[in-house]
N, C-alpha and C positions, 0 to 999 in steps of 0.2 A: 504494500500500499504506499501511497506517496507520503513523504515526510512533510509535516507542516511546520511552520515557524514556531507555533506553540510547543509542539513535541520537541523540537530542537532546543528551544529555550529551557524547557524543563530538564532535558538531558545535560545541558551545560551549566545549569544553575550552580552546582558545587564544584565545577571544574574550571581551570584557567581557560580563558577565551578572549576574543577580540571583539569590541564593538566598533562599528564603522558607520559613518554617516554624519548627520548633524546631531552632535551629542547634546545631552541635556543642558550643559552649561551654555550652549549657544542657541538652543531651540527657541527660547523666548526673547532673544536679542531683537531689538527693533531694526527693521530694514531701513537702509538709507533711502532717502527720497530727494527729489529735486522739486523746484517750484511748480513744474507742470504736472508732476505725478504725486498726488497726495495719497498716502496709504497709512493705515495704522496696523498693517499686517506684520507679524513677526517673521523672522527667517524660517522658523518651523512651519508657519502657515503658508508662506510662499512656496516652500518645498512641497508640502502636501498638495497645494493647488496645482502645481506643475506636474507632480508625479501622477496624480489621478484625474486632473481636470476639475473644473467646477460644474456643479449641477446646472447652472444657468448658461453654460457654454461659452462664457466670456473668456475663460482660460482653457485651451484645449489640453488634453492629456499629452504630456511629453515626459514619459517615464525615463528617469536617469538611474534609479536604483534597481527597480525590478527588472528592467530590460538589460542592465549590465549583468545582473545575476543570471538571467536566463542565457545570455550570450557567453558568459565566462565560467559558468558553474563547473563544467567538465575540466577546464584548465585549472580552476581553483582546487578542485578535488584531487587532481593529479599532483599538484604542488603540495597540498596538505599531506598526501600520502608519502611523498618523498621526504618532507620535513619530519613527519611522524617517525619514519624509519631512521632518519639521522638522529633524532632525539633518543630513540630506543637503543641505538648503537653508541650513544655517548658522544657523538660528533657535533651535536647542536644542543643548546639549552632550550628549554620550553619558552623562556622569555624571548630569546632571539628568534626562534621559529615563529612565535606569535607576531613579533615585530615585522618579520619578513612578509607574513600574510597580510597584516594590517596595511603595510606600505603598498603592497601589490594591489590590493582591492581598492584602497583609497585612490591610487593612480588610475585604475580602470574606471572608477566612477567619475573622476574629474575629466578624464579623456572623453567619456560619454557626454558630459555636460558641454564640453568644448566642440563636440562634433556637429553642432547645429541640427539638433533633433527636429524632425518634421512634426507637425505642419509648420510652414514658414510663418514668420511674423506678418501680421496684417500691415498694410501700408501706414495706417495711423500709428501703430506701435513703432514701426521703423522710423517714422518722422519724429516721434516723441523721444526715441532713444538716440537719435543722431545728434552728436555734439563734438566739439573740439576737433572737427575735421574727420571724425570716424563715423561711418555709416552704421546705424543700429540694427542691422539685419540679422545678427546672431541671436538665435533663440536661447533662452535661459541665462543669457548674460546681459546685464545692464551695467551695474557698478562692480560686478565681480564678487559680491558678497556671498551668494549661494555657492559658487565655486570655492571661495576661500573658507567656507564653513564646513567643508567635508574633511573630517578628521577620523583617526582611529585611536583606540585606547585599549591597553591590555587590562583585563579583569582577572583578579585572582580567584574568582569563583565564590566570593563571599558577598557579592553585590546584589 
């Protein structure tokens, strides 16, 4: 049967693991705005709106976490197995192995954000985001806060 996130979280609850994404300490951080774009949304809310889209359709779904997972899960599993074997052989520490996985997955998610996920920005969004000689046609990137908020953290299993 398929493994769910809840099942995996329960399994990891008392074991060292890595958390990756917009971590709790940044989730409620206020998003930077400019004079033309007023928002009271936090970085976490902006991430959720973009990951799943909004029910009113104003923001389309542009998954950067789930889609990265779906595209990279086999690669991540292979790398995890190699690192697990190295830990068992005493060639790698658990902390170092977790750090390598955290770095790899963080980089993959950031690369996905920078890949200009479709659908393209609407003309009004491009116009609003265009400034300082740069055309605002990149999806998910305005001030770079979402991109900069993707981090990883090693967990000792007591969190």
